[in-house]
C-alpha positions in Angstrom: 8.4 -10.3 25.6 7.7 -7.9 23.2 4.9 -5.3 24.2 2.0 -7.5 22.2 3.2 -11.2 23.3 2.6 -9.8 26.2 -1.6 -8.1 25.1 -1.7 -11.5 23.4 -1.1 -13.7 27.0 -3.9 -10.9 28.9 -6.1 -12.1 26.0 -5.5 -15.9 27.0 -5.8 -14.6 31.1 -9.4 -12.7 29.6 -10.5 -15.9 27.1 -10.2 -18.3 30.2 -11.9 -16.1 33.2 -14.6 -15.4 31.1 -15.8 -18.1 28.2 -19.5 -17.2 27.3 -18.4 -13.6 26.7 -14.9 -14.5 24.6 -16.3 -12.7 21.1 -17.0 -8.9 22.5 -19.9 -7.7 20.2 -19.4 -6.1 16.9 -21.4 -3.3 17.1 -19.4 -2.6 21.0 -16.4 -2.9 19.6 -16.9 -0.8 16.5 -18.5 2.1 18.3 -15.6 2.0 20.7 -13.2 2.6 17.7 -15.4 5.6 16.3 -14.9 7.6 18.9 -11.5 7.4 19.9 -9.2 10.3 18.9 -6.2 8.1 17.4 -7.9 5.4 15.0 -9.8 8.3 14.1 -7.6 11.1 13.4 -5.3 7.8 11.2 -8.5 6.4 9.6 -8.7 10.3 7.9 -4.9 10.5 6.9 -5.3 6.4 5.7 -8.8 7.6 3.4 -7.5 10.2 2.1 -4.6 8.7 0.2 -7.2 5.2 -0.9 -9.5 8.4 -2.0 -6.9 9.2 -3.6 -5.3 5.9 -4.9 -9.6 4.7 -5.9 -9.8 7.2 -8.0 -7.2 8.4 -9.8 -8.0 7.7 -12.9 -10.9 10.3 -12.5 -9.0 12.6 -10.1 -5.6 12.4 -11.8 -7.0 12.0 -15.6 -3.0 12.3 -16.8 -0.8 9.5 -18.0 1.5 9.3 -15.6 4.5 8.9 -18.1 3.9 10.8 -20.6 6.3 13.0 -22.1 6.1 16.6 -22.1 10.4 17.8 -22.0 9.5 21.1 -23.2 6.8 21.3 -20.2 10.0 19.6 -17.4 11.3 21.6 -13.6 7.4 22.8 -13.5 6.9 24.3 -10.3 3.7 23.3 -8.5 0.6 25.7 -10.6 -2.6 25.6 -11.3 -2.4 23.1 -14.7 -0.3 21.0 -12.7 -0.9 21.1 -9.4 2.5 19.1 -8.3 4.9 20.2 -10.7 6.2 18.1 -13.2 9.5 16.3 -13.3 12.7 17.0 -15.6 11.0 14.8 -18.8 7.9 17.2 -18.3 5.3 14.3 -16.2 3.0 15.4 -14.1 3.9 14.8 -10.7 0.5 14.7 -9.6 -0.5 11.9 -11.1 2.4 10.2 -10.5 2.2 11.0 -6.8 -1.7 9.7 -6.6 -0.7 6.0 -9.4 2.1 5.9 -7.6 -0.5 5.4 -3.7 -1.8 2.5 -6.0 1.2 0.1 -6.1 1.7 1.5 -2.4 -1.2 0.3 -1.1 -1.4 -2.8 -3.2 2.0 -3.9 -2.3 1.3 -3.2 1.5 -2.1 -5.1 1.5 -0.5 -7.9 -0.6 2.7 -7.9 1.6 0.4 -8.6 5.2 -2.1 -11.2 3.5 1.2 -13.1 2.8 1.3 -12.8 6.7 -2.1 -13.0 7.5 -2.1 -17.4 5.7 1.2 -17.5 6.8 2.5 -15.3 9.7 -0.6 -17.3 11.1 0.0 -20.9 10.2 3.4 -20.9 11.1 2.5 -20.2 14.8 -0.2 -21.9 14.8 1.8 -25.5 14.3 5.1 -23.6 16.7 2.9 -22.8 19.8 -0.1 -25.8 19.5 2.8 -28.8 18.3 5.0 -28.7 21.3 8.0 -30.4 19.3 7.7 -28.6 15.8 8.2 -25.1 18.5 12.2 -25.5 18.5 12.5 -26.7 14.8 10.2 -24.2 13.5 11.1 -21.2 16.1 14.8 -22.2 16.1 14.6 -21.2 12.5 12.5 -18.1 12.7 14.6 -17.3 15.6 16.9 -17.3 12.1 15.8 -14.6 10.5 14.6 -12.1 12.4 18.7 -11.8 13.5 18.3 -9.5 10.4 17.0 -6.4 10.9 14.3 -7.1 8.4 15.6 -4.1 6.2 18.0 -5.2 5.1 16.4 -9.3 5.1 14.1 -7.8 2.5 17.3 -5.8 -0.1 19.3 -9.4 0.6 16.3 -11.2 -0.9 15.5 -8.4 -3.8 19.3 -8.4 -4.9 19.2 -11.7 -5.9 15.7 -12.4 -7.2 16.2 -8.9 -9.0 14.2 -6.1 -9.2 10.4 -5.8 -9.1 6.9 -4.7 -8.2 6.1 -9.0 -7.2 9.7 -9.8 -6.5 9.8 -6.9 -3.7 6.1 -8.3 -1.9 8.2 -11.8 -1.7 11.0 -10.1 -0.4 9.1 -8.4 2.4 6.9 -10.6 3.4 10.0 -13.7 4.3 11.6 -10.9 6.3 8.2 -9.8 8.4 6.1 -13.3 8.4 8.9 -14.3 11.8 7.2 -11.8 13.8 3.7 -12.4 13.3 4.8 -16.4 13.7 5.9 -14.9 16.6 2.6 -13.6 18.1 0.8 -15.7 17.1 2.5 -18.8 18.6 2.4 -16.7 21.7 -0.7 -16.3 21.8 -1.9 -20.0 21.1 1.1 -21.4 23.2 -1.4 -19.3 26.7 -5.0 -20.4 25.1 -3.9 -24.3 24.3 -3.2 -24.0 28.1 -7.4 -22.4 29.3 -10.0 -24.6 30.8 -12.1 -25.2 28.0 -9.2 -26.1 25.1 -8.4 -28.6 27.7 -12.2 -30.1 28.0 -12.0 -29.7 23.9 -9.8 -32.1 24.4 -11.1 -34.2 27.0 -14.2 -34.8 24.2 -12.6 -35.6 21.8 -12.1 -33.2 19.1 -9.5 -33.4 16.3 -6.3 -30.8 16.3 -7.4 -28.8 13.5 -10.8 -28.5 14.7 -9.5 -27.3 18.2 -7.6 -24.9 16.3 -10.5 -23.3 13.9 -13.4 -23.6 16.6 -11.4 -22.3 20.1 -7.5 -20.4 19.8 -7.4 -19.6 16.4 -11.1 -17.0 17.0 -9.5 -15.9 20.3 -5.6 -15.0 19.7 -7.5 -12.6 16.7 -6.9 -9.9 18.6 -3.0 -9.0 19.3 -2.9 -10.5 15.2 -5.8 -7.3 13.9 -3.0 -5.4 15.6 0.1 -6.8 14.4 -1.0 -6.6 11.0 -2.2 -2.5 11.5 1.4 -2.0 12.1 2.7 -4.9 9.4 0.8 -2.7 6.8 2.7 1.3 7.6 5.6 -1.1 7.9 5.4 -2.6 4.5 5.0 0.6 3.3 7.7 2.6 3.7 9.7 -0.9 3.5 9.2 -0.4 -0.4 9.3 3.2 -0.4 12.7 1.7 0.9 13.7 -0.7 -2.6 12.4 1.2 -5.0 14.1 4.1 -3.5 17.2 1.9 -3.9 16.4 0.5 -7.3 15.2 -2.2 -5.7 11.3 -2.3 -5.9 9.1 -1.6 -9.4 10.9 -1.7 -12.5 11.2 2.5 -14.4 9.0 3.9 -15.5 6.1 2.4 -13.2 5.3 5.1 -10.6 5.9 4.6 -7.1 7.0 7.1 -4.1 10.2 4.9 -3.5 11.5 6.2 -7.4 10.3 9.1 -7.4 11.9 9.9 -4.3 15.2 9.2 -6.2 15.2 10.4 -9.1 14.4 14.3 -7.6 18.0 13.5 -5.4 19.4 14.6 -8.0 16.9 18.0 -8.5 17.0 18.3 -4.7 18.2 22.5 -5.7 16.2 23.1 -8.6 12.8 20.7 -8.5 12.4 20.4 -3.9 8.9 19.1 -4.9 9.9 16.2 -7.1 11.5 15.0 -3.7 9.1 16.9 -1.2 5.4 15.8 -2.7 5.8 12.3 -2.3 7.8 11.8 0.8 5.3 13.7 2.8 2.8 11.3 0.3 4.8 8.8 2.3 4.3 10.4 6.2 0.6 10.3 5.2 -0.2 6.6 4.8 2.1 6.0 7.2 1.2 7.7 10.4 -2.6 7.2 9.5 -1.6 3.3 9.9 0.3 4.1 13.0 -2.3 5.6 14.2 -4.7 2.8 13.5 -2.5 0.1 14.8 -2.4 3.1 18.1 -6.0 2.9 18.1 -6.6 -0.3 17.3 -4.5 -1.9 20.9 -5.7 0.4 22.8 -9.6 -1.2 22.0 -8.3 -4.6 21.6 -5.6 -5.4 24.5 -7.8 -6.0 28.0 -4.7 -5.0 29.5 -4.9 -1.3 28.7 -9.0 -0.6 28.5 -7.6 2.7 27.5 -10.7 5.3 27.2 -11.1 7.7 23.8 
């Protein structure tokens, strides 16, 4: 059982011990998050990338695909803060606009996991007859490393942004489903759920109002880490030529192009790599902070 699944079980036990206090006050939880050093550090790092992507047309007004061969391989300077590539394109613009695509694809993968992973996990955990067939398929998918499964799917579907999102979602949904299932299995046996069943409440009402709200804490933590995995995996697919099709700028295909010029123009591969590192580090620190605050087993003081 993974640490997140243990946390999910503890979340259910805590809900059973104090049914009247299952939902922590939002303001109190937010206050603990804002006092947590890891969470604040991750928020600042990831916030820088998000702001850069959101205001890309303002801070990077130059077209990221405009060719200027006479300016190729210019080192970072006043006119080109991140230098230029082998086609004379502004690396500043390409890295900033690459952040937009990375964040958008990460959000899309997280959204698909939140919907389908929760649905599959809830069905498997609540309905005992569905548990075995669903989880055997789930286990079969989890037998493959996520990135290798995503590479295989994109190789079949073909390189494109949408296909990369679908491949990453399929690769990570089994992990999200397993976390939700662990929570639901514990929560379905709680006294307040049994009382709702005895009162004649329908299965879907019980899932919506009594079980899924109490399974949100481990799910939120899982999705925060999944965001980081999705951004990193998208860069990997793009680096291998299985993501967004050039000349669309992504951190992965920028680094793939820059590997040919590591000696004469190391900034082409280094700068998007640093941007990717900051994004993944920020999301992981956000996830650590959420886990520390939301996991009832830890009660870590920030």
